[in-house]
C-alpha positions as CSV (number, residue, x, y, z in Angstrom):
1,M,122.1,-9.5,121.4
2,L,125.6,-8.8,122.7
3,L,128.7,-8.1,120.5
4,Q,132.2,-7.0,121.5
5,V,133.7,-4.6,118.9
6,N,137.3,-3.2,119.4
7,G,137.1,-4.0,123.2
8,K,133.5,-2.3,123.5
9,Y,130.4,-3.9,124.3
10,I,127.2,-3.4,122.1
11,V,123.8,-4.5,123.1
12,K,120.9,-4.6,120.9
13,S,117.6,-4.9,122.2
14,G,114.9,-7.1,120.5
15,T,112.0,-5.6,118.7
16,D,109.5,-8.6,118.7
17,F,108.5,-8.3,122.4
18,R,108.7,-12.1,122.8
19,S,111.9,-12.1,125.0
20,F,114.1,-10.0,126.9
21,G,117.7,-10.3,128.1
22,K,119.4,-10.2,131.4
23,I,123.1,-8.8,131.4
24,T,125.2,-9.5,134.3
25,L,128.5,-7.6,134.7
26,T,131.0,-9.1,137.3
27,F,134.2,-7.4,138.1
28,D,136.8,-9.7,139.9
29,E,139.3,-8.5,142.4
30,C,141.7,-7.3,139.7
31,G,139.0,-5.3,137.8
32,K,138.5,-7.7,135.0
33,L,135.2,-7.7,133.7
34,S,133.0,-10.6,133.1
35,V,129.7,-10.5,130.9
36,A,126.9,-13.0,131.1
37,V,123.9,-12.7,128.9
38,K,120.7,-14.7,129.3
39,K,117.9,-14.5,126.9
40,I,114.4,-14.9,128.7
41,D,111.3,-15.7,126.6
42,I,108.2,-14.3,127.7
43,V,105.6,-17.1,128.1
44,S,102.2,-17.4,129.5
45,S,103.5,-19.0,132.7
46,I,105.1,-15.9,133.8
47,E,102.7,-14.0,135.8
48,E,102.2,-10.2,135.0
49,D,103.4,-7.8,137.6
50,T,100.5,-5.4,138.3
51,Y,102.8,-2.7,140.0
52,I,105.0,-2.6,136.7
53,R,101.8,-2.7,134.6
54,N,100.4,0.2,136.3
55,I,103.8,2.2,135.8
56,V,103.7,1.3,131.9
57,S,100.1,2.1,131.6
58,E,100.9,5.6,132.9
59,Y,103.6,6.3,130.7
60,I,101.6,5.0,127.6
61,G,99.0,7.3,128.6
62,N,101.3,10.2,128.7
63,F,103.3,9.2,125.5
64,T,100.4,8.5,123.2
65,V,99.5,12.2,122.8
66,F,103.1,12.8,121.4
67,L,102.8,9.7,118.8
68,K,99.9,11.5,117.1
69,I,101.8,14.6,116.2
70,V,103.3,15.1,112.8
71,T,107.0,15.1,113.4
72,F,108.2,16.2,110.0
73,I,107.3,16.8,106.4
74,I,109.3,15.5,103.5
75,M,109.4,17.4,100.3
76,C,110.6,15.6,97.2
77,E,111.7,17.0,93.9
78,Y,108.1,16.9,92.5
79,F,106.9,19.0,95.3
80,V,104.8,16.3,96.8
81,S,104.7,16.6,100.6
82,V,104.5,13.3,102.8
83,E,103.4,13.6,106.5
84,L,104.9,11.0,108.5
85,S,103.2,10.4,111.9
86,F,103.7,7.7,114.6
87,G,100.7,6.5,116.4
88,F,98.3,3.7,117.1
89,C,95.8,2.6,114.4
90,S,92.1,3.4,115.3
């Protein structure tokens, strides 16, 4: 999604992993900006790129260690602590 607010562009990425966006920025000879946004749906007909898959797998492997760490503890007025952790279900 692309919005323009007060002359500034705001780009919001999707969270459903069903599509991605391609943003093309073009400047004319006077320096005027033209913005084109294209939504690209992720479908089974798009062949997986093994080079990119290997890069992503490496980052996931390095990152999952941090997802299992308790990042903070919330204390409420009743002195009950809640530990929030982000990670994959096992």
